[in-house]
C-alpha positions in Angstrom: 59.3 61.1 74.4 58.8 61.7 70.7 55.8 63.7 71.6 58.0 65.9 73.9 60.7 66.3 71.3 58.2 67.6 68.6 56.6 70.0 71.2 60.3 71.1 71.9 61.0 71.9 68.3 58.0 73.7 67.5 58.7 76.0 70.5 62.2 76.6 69.3 61.0 77.5 65.9 58.1 79.7 67.5 60.8 81.5 69.5 63.1 81.8 66.5 60.3 83.7 64.5 59.4 85.7 67.6 62.9 87.6 67.5 63.1 88.0 63.7 66.3 86.3 63.7 65.3 83.0 62.4 63.1 84.5 59.5 65.7 86.9 58.5 68.2 83.9 58.2 65.7 82.2 56.3 65.4 85.0 53.6 69.2 85.6 53.5 69.9 81.6 53.0 67.0 81.5 50.0 68.2 84.7 48.7 71.9 83.4 48.4 70.9 80.2 47.3 68.7 81.7 44.3 71.5 83.9 43.3 74.2 81.1 43.3 72.1 79.0 40.9 72.5 81.9 38.6 75.9 83.4 39.2 77.6 80.2 41.1 78.9 79.9 44.4 82.3 81.3 43.5 80.8 84.6 42.4 78.6 84.7 45.6 81.4 84.0 47.7 83.1 86.8 46.4 80.4 89.2 46.5 79.5 88.3 50.4 83.2 88.9 51.0 83.2 92.4 49.3 80.2 93.5 51.1 81.7 92.4 54.3 85.1 94.5 53.4 83.0 97.6 52.3 81.1 97.5 55.9 84.5 97.1 57.6 85.7 100.0 55.9 82.8 102.2 56.2 82.7 101.7 59.8 86.1 103.3 60.1 85.2 106.6 58.1 83.0 109.4 58.7 80.3 107.8 56.6 77.8 111.0 56.4 80.6 112.7 54.6 81.5 110.1 52.4 80.8 110.0 48.6 79.2 113.6 48.4 76.3 112.2 50.5 75.3 114.2 53.4 72.1 113.0 54.9 72.1 115.0 58.0 74.9 117.1 59.8 75.9 115.1 62.7 74.6 117.3 65.9 77.1 118.2 68.6 75.9 118.4 72.2 72.7 120.0 72.7 72.9 123.9 73.4 70.6 126.7 74.1 70.2 127.6 70.8 69.2 124.0 69.9 66.9 124.0 72.8 64.9 127.1 71.8 64.7 125.8 68.5 63.3 122.6 69.4 61.0 124.3 72.0 59.5 126.1 69.0 58.4 122.7 67.9 56.1 122.7 70.9 53.8 125.7 69.1 52.7 123.1 66.8 49.3 122.0 67.7 49.6 118.2 67.0 52.9 117.9 68.8 51.7 120.0 71.7 48.7 117.5 71.9 51.2 114.6 71.7 53.1 115.9 74.8 50.6 117.4 76.7 47.1 115.9 75.8 45.2 119.4 75.7 43.4 119.3 72.3 39.9 119.8 72.7 37.6 117.6 70.4 40.3 115.1 70.0 39.3 111.3 69.1 39.4 109.4 72.1 40.4 105.7 72.0 38.6 105.1 75.3 35.5 106.7 75.8 33.4 108.8 73.3 35.2 112.2 74.0 32.4 114.2 72.2 33.2 117.9 72.7 35.0 117.3 75.9 38.6 118.0 76.9 40.4 115.0 78.4 43.4 115.3 80.7 46.5 113.5 79.7 47.6 110.1 81.4 50.8 111.7 81.8 51.7 115.4 82.6 54.8 116.0 81.0 57.5 118.2 82.9 59.9 120.7 81.4 62.3 117.7 81.9 60.3 115.5 79.9 60.0 118.0 77.1 64.0 118.3 77.0 64.3 114.7 77.0 62.0 114.5 74.1 64.0 117.1 72.2 67.2 115.1 73.0 65.4 111.9 71.4 64.8 113.7 68.6 68.6 114.8 68.0 69.6 111.0 68.7 67.3 110.0 66.0 68.5 112.4 63.4 72.0 111.5 64.4 71.2 107.6 64.1 69.8 108.2 60.6 72.6 109.9 59.7 75.1 107.3 60.5 73.0 104.8 59.0 72.2 106.4 55.7 75.7 107.7 55.6 77.2 104.2 56.0 74.8 102.9 53.3 76.1 105.6 50.8 79.7 104.5 51.7 79.0 100.8 51.1 77.3 101.3 47.8 80.1 103.5 46.5 82.6 100.7 47.6 80.5 98.4 45.6 80.5 100.9 42.6 77.0 101.1 42.7 77.3 104.9 43.5 79.9 106.9 41.8 82.2 109.6 43.7 79.6 112.1 43.6 76.9 109.8 45.3 75.2 109.5 42.0 74.0 106.2 40.7 76.5 104.5 38.9 74.9 103.4 35.7 78.2 101.9 34.3 77.6 99.1 37.0 74.4 98.0 35.5 75.6 98.1 31.8 76.2 95.4 29.5 80.0 96.2 29.4 80.4 95.7 33.1 77.9 93.0 33.6 79.7 91.0 30.5 82.9 91.6 32.1 81.6 90.4 35.6 79.2 87.4 35.1 79.5 86.0 31.4 81.1 83.0 32.8 78.2 82.3 35.2 75.3 79.9 34.3 72.6 82.6 33.7 75.2 85.4 32.5 76.7 83.2 29.9 73.3 83.7 27.6 73.6 87.0 25.9 69.9 87.1 25.9 69.7 86.9 29.6 72.1 89.8 30.2 70.2 91.9 27.8 67.1 91.2 29.5 68.6 92.5 32.8 70.2 95.6 31.2 67.0 96.4 29.6 65.4 96.3 33.0 67.8 98.1 34.9 67.5 100.9 32.3 63.5 100.8 33.0 64.3 101.1 36.5 66.6 104.2 35.9 63.8 106.0 34.0 61.3 105.0 36.2 63.3 106.9 39.0 64.2 109.6 37.0 60.7 110.4 36.2 58.9 109.9 39.5 57.2 113.2 40.4 59.3 115.2 42.6 56.3 116.5 44.3 55.3 113.2 45.6 59.1 112.9 47.3 58.6 116.4 48.7 55.3 115.2 50.4 57.3 112.3 52.2 57.6 112.4 55.7 61.1 111.2 55.5 63.1 114.3 54.7 65.7 112.0 52.8 63.3 110.9 50.3 63.2 114.5 48.9 66.8 114.5 48.0 67.5 111.0 47.5 64.2 109.4 47.0 65.2 108.7 43.2 68.1 106.6 44.5 65.8 104.4 46.9 63.2 103.9 44.0 66.0 102.9 41.8 68.1 100.6 43.9 64.8 99.0 45.1 63.8 98.4 41.4 67.2 97.0 40.5 67.2 94.6 43.4 63.8 93.3 42.2 65.0 93.1 38.7 67.9 90.8 39.7 65.7 88.5 41.7 63.1 88.4 39.0 65.7 87.6 36.5 67.1 85.0 38.5 63.8 83.4 39.0 63.0 83.3 35.3 66.2 81.6 34.7 65.7 78.9 37.0 62.0 78.5 35.7 63.5 78.1 32.3 65.7 75.4 33.5 62.7 73.5 35.1 60.5 73.8 32.0 63.6 72.4 29.8 64.2 69.7 32.1 60.5 68.7 31.7 59.6 69.3 28.1 62.9 69.9 26.4 64.4 73.1 25.0 62.4 76.3 24.6 62.8 76.9 20.9 61.6 79.9 18.7 59.4 77.3 17.0 57.4 76.2 20.0 57.2 79.9 21.3 55.2 80.7 18.0 53.2 77.6 17.9 52.1 78.3 21.5 51.8 82.3 21.2 54.1 82.6 24.1 56.3 85.8 24.4 59.4 85.9 22.2 61.8 86.2 25.1 62.5 82.6 26.1 62.7 83.3 30.2 59.3 85.3 29.9 58.1 82.0 27.6 58.9 80.0 30.3 57.3 81.9 33.1 54.1 81.8 31.4 54.5 78.1 30.8 55.0 77.6 34.5 51.6 79.5 35.1 49.6 77.6 32.6 51.1 74.1 34.4 50.0 75.7 37.6 46.5 76.9 36.6 46.0 73.5 35.2 46.5 71.8 38.5 43.6 69.9 40.0 42.8 70.7 43.5 44.2 67.3 44.8 47.6 67.9 42.7 47.8 71.5 44.2 47.3 70.2 47.8 50.4 67.8 47.3 52.4 70.4 45.7 51.6 72.6 48.7 52.6 70.1 51.0 56.1 69.4 49.5 57.0 72.8 48.4 55.5 75.9 50.3 56.8 77.5 53.5 55.5 76.0 56.5 53.1 78.5 58.3 54.3 77.4 61.9 
C-alpha cells in the first residue's frame, strides 16, 4: 500500500509539472515568502491586493489607450484593404516558402534536398492564406490587449506615470522611506540606499541601451518600449537580489554575530555589509567538503523529480 501511495504521489507531481501550473505556483509561493521576510506579511498582503484591484480596474477599461501607451491599434473586422495589404506579405520569399513550400535549395529536415525542389506537404489554398492573415490580425490584437493591460496595471501601481513613462519617484528614497521604512529590511537606511542606487543603475542602463539593437528586435514593441522592458526586468532583479542579501546577512549574523566594520576590514570584505554577508556565504559554501555538500543539497535544494 505504501508503495502505491508513493507512486501516486510521484505521478501527481509529474502531472502538475507537466501543465506548468504547479511550477508557477511554487515560484509564486517562494517569491512571496522571500519578500515577506523583507517587507513583512502585512505589506505583502496589501501589495497583492493592490495588484488584484489594478487588474480588475484595467479589465474594464480600453487598456491599449490607457496612460498614453498605444502598443497596437486594435484592428476592426478584416476588410478588402487589409486583405490586399496582407496579401502583399506573400511577395516576401521567406513567407512564401512558409506557406507554399516552393523555395529551391532550401534546407530539408528529411532527406538531403541538395539542389532539388521539394513539394510542400500541405498545398495551401486561398482560404488557407486568408485564415493565416486573420491569424496575424488576431495575434496583433491579442498583443495589443496584453501590453495595454500591463501598461494600465503599472500605471495603477504608480510604476508608470500618466504619460506612460517610468515613474522614478516610486523608486526614490523619499517614496521608499515612506512605504517600507517600518519593515524588517526597510528599517535599515543602508539597505534602502542600496536599493535606490541599484534602481538608478537600472534606469541608467535602460537609457543608455543602443536604440539600434532595439530597432533590430523582431518584436516591434521593443523598438518603442524596449527601454521600459529593460528597466523593469532589471528593477525586479534588484528587489529579489537585495532581499536575498538581507536574508543572507541575517543568516551570517545568526551564526557568527553582527557584521561590524572591524570584521569587514579585517577580512577584506566589501564595505557594504550586505555584500560582505554575500561574500561570507560564498566562502562558507566553497569551504564545504563533498560530504557536507551532499547533505546540504539533500535537505535544502529543490527536488528534481
